[in-house]
N, C-alpha and C positions, 0 to 999 in steps of 0.2 A: 867206440863203435864195436859191436860184436860181429864177427864173421862166421857164417854158418858153413860147416863142412859135412860132407856125406860120409858113409862108412869107409870110403877109400881115401879120406882126407882131401877130397876135391871140392873146390869152391861151389857153393850153391847160391850165395848172396850175402846180404848183410842186414842188420837190424840196428838202428841207431838207439832206440829207446828201451827196448824190453827183451825178455827172453823168448818171446813168441817169434819164431822164425819160420823159414820155408819148410814145406813138407819134405821129409827125407833127411832132416837134420839129425845127425848123430852126435856132433860135437860143436861147441862154440869156442872161438878164441877171441881174445880182446886185443884191440890195437894198443891199448894201454900197457900191454905186456910185451911190447916191442915188435909185434907182428904188423907188417905193412900190407896195405891193400895192393894186389897185383895190378898196377896201373899201366904197364907197358902195352898190354893188349896183344902181344905176340903169342900168347899161350891159348891154345884151343880149349884146353880143359885144365886150368890151373890146379896144381896139387901142392899142398903144404907139406914140406919135409923139414922138420926143425923150425927155423924161422925163415926159410927160403921157399919161394914158389918155383916149381919145376913143371915141365909138361907132363900131364897125366893122361893125355889121349894116346890111344893106340894108333898104329900106322893107318889102320882102316878108318878110324874116326877122323884123322887129319885129312885123308883123301876125300872122305865124304864132305867134310867142312869146306875144303877147297872147291869141290864141285858145286856145292850149294851157294858158295859166295861168288862163283864165276871167276875165280882167280886164274888169270891166264897170262899176266904180264911177267915175263921172266926176269926183268931187272928190278922188280919191286923188292925192297929189303925184307919185308915180311914174308914174301913168297920164298925168298932165298933161305930164310930161317926155317920155314916150314919144310922146304926141300931137305935141308940138313937133318931136321928132326925125323922126318919120314925115313930117310936113308938109314939113320942110326937105329930106329925102331925095327926096320926090316932086317938089319944085320943081327940085332939082338934076338929076333924071333927065329932066325936060322939055326 
C-alpha cells in the first residue's frame, strides 16, 4: 500500500493500487518498506519521521480539532494525550 504525504511529511491518505494519489501529494512511501499505517487514531495530524509517526499538528490545530469534536470528557485517554501534546507544543512555542 502506498501512503501519500504532503510537503511537511504529514499524512494525506493512501492508495492501494496505483501512483495516482490525493491532491497535494509530494511524496509516497510504501508499507512494503516497513512503514506502518498510523492506526492508533490519537494523532490529529500524523507526521512521518523516519519510520515513526508523530504529532504534526500545532497547538492551535489541536485546540480547533478538540472544539470541532466537542471533546469535553476529562477522563478520556485520548483527551489526556491531546492535553499533554497541547501543553508540550505551547511550551515549545514559548
